[in-house]
Each structure stands twice: as structure tokens, then as C-alpha cells.
Steps between C-alpha positions, in 0.01 A plus 500: 500500500587334169131459411428863585782624276396271213138613538617855435675398178860473621714238330684286750707293257831643627400564857617267775290508815608402847300507818554450871258392768624760748736795537785293642485263203494799263820636656663157483414468129635848424814419697551175304474695173742765627754226581492414127544865402135530395205705622131533436393767251177568691371394841132496597506499879187414696489712813315242710697175470560253780837441673648831376265768366564682175611823664778330697593272208539808280720668759727193497506486120589868471760482776685187394426417136352793315669790679522789256330286239226614268317168533137600550332338798127555466301466818173311460222404734172318456352711782682836512235637734562222752877519542667417830525827697882502487503440125218747440681770696821432308320516165342832577802652676722444199722226648370245251477759225873570534588132449212387278324628197127584517247287684247327279219256566537141387242373250 
């Protein structure tokens, strides 16, 4: 993601990136930050991660850490046309839309 942002001319000198290998790890990292009184300014959430998918990870983040928060959680997918049926149905029914910001394709 860093390379894609830099390729489009964005300066990343003051941006700190963090990543997680799955949705459970993403929630654990957000929780660890919250314990220190900190939070992410922006979350890019992949919808199709192992262990805990992005939809369910976002529900946990909104329920426990970012409830009522304006922290944008952008849903991303490398294959938006090939989403798991449950996730696809949630995206198009509005369930994901209510918790996440717009779906975009990963570069």
C-alpha cells in the first residue's frame, strides 16, 4: 500500500504504517493501541482475510474500540467480484456500509 500511495505522489514522511496478517491480529493491534489511549487515524480493512474476515473484524472494532468514533475504516478487496457469499451479501445489503466506508479495489 505504501508503494501505491507514493506512486501517486503522496508524501509518507509523517505517516506511520501498521499491518496485520489477519482480522484477529488487526483487532489485537487496535486493542493494544486503545489500552495506551491511542487509536488509528485510518484503517484499510481487507474484506477477505484469514482467521477473522474484515467484515467481522470491523464489527468488533466499531463495537469495542471505535464506537461512535469518526475513524474511517475503508473496506478493500483484491477481488471484489469474488467475495465470500456472506460478505458479499453484507456489502450489498448495507451491513458493511453502515460500519465501513466505501469498498475499493486494492492495487
